[in-house]
N, C-alpha and C positions, 0 to 999 in steps of 0.2 A: 625507448629512451626517455628518461625523466630528468631533463637538464635543469639545474638550478645553480645559482651562485652559492658560494660557501656560507654566506650569511643566512640563507633560507633553509638550511637543513637543521635537523634537531641534534642536540648534544647526544653523543653515543653512537651516532650513525656512521657506518663505514661506507665510503664512496670512492669512486675513481675519477681522477682529474681528466676532463675531456678537452678543455681549452683554457688557455691563459691569455687574457686580453690585456694589452698594455704595450708600451714602447720597449725599445731595446734595453734600456737601463732596468726597467721593471722586470723584464724576463731574466736578465742577469742576476738580479736579486733573488728571485724565487728559485732559479737554478742553483744558486750558491747554498740555499738551505735544503736542497734535495727535492724540491717540488717541481715535477715535470709532468707533461701530458702522459697519461698512463699510470701515474703513481697512485697507489691505494693509500688513502688517509682516513683517519678517524677524527671526527670533530669532538673534542673533549668538553669545551665550554665556550660560552660567549657572555659578554657583559651587556647590560641594558644600555640604551642610549648611545649606540654606535661605538661601544668600547671594543677592546681587542678580542679576537677569536683565537682560542687555543686548539691546536691540532696535534695529532701524532702521526709522524711519517716514519714507518719502520719502528725503531725503538727510541726515536728522538721526539721530544715534546717541544713545540714552538708556539709562541704567541705572535700573531700578526695583526696589523691594524685593520679596522673595519673597511676602509676604502680599498685596501689590498685584497681583502677577502671577497669583496664585491666583484673583483676582476677575475676570479678563479671560478670557472664553471665546472661542475661536477655532475656525475651520473650515479644515482643510488641503485639503479636496477642491475647494472652490469659490473658488480664489484668483484 
């Protein structure tokens, strides 16, 4: 396993979510956008200087904040 947070992977890479770190409210937020442990996502882009990270979950494209992306751990090896 090659576990990284969402900010550490390159744009265009497909990964699987392995862990979501955060409190109850944070988990509710990511669940509401369809991001769950086991979800397969594609990182579309990221902005420099801690800007938003754009991801694709299924056919949905979403931009999430840098601090939110740091709490989402992914594995690029087992997608």
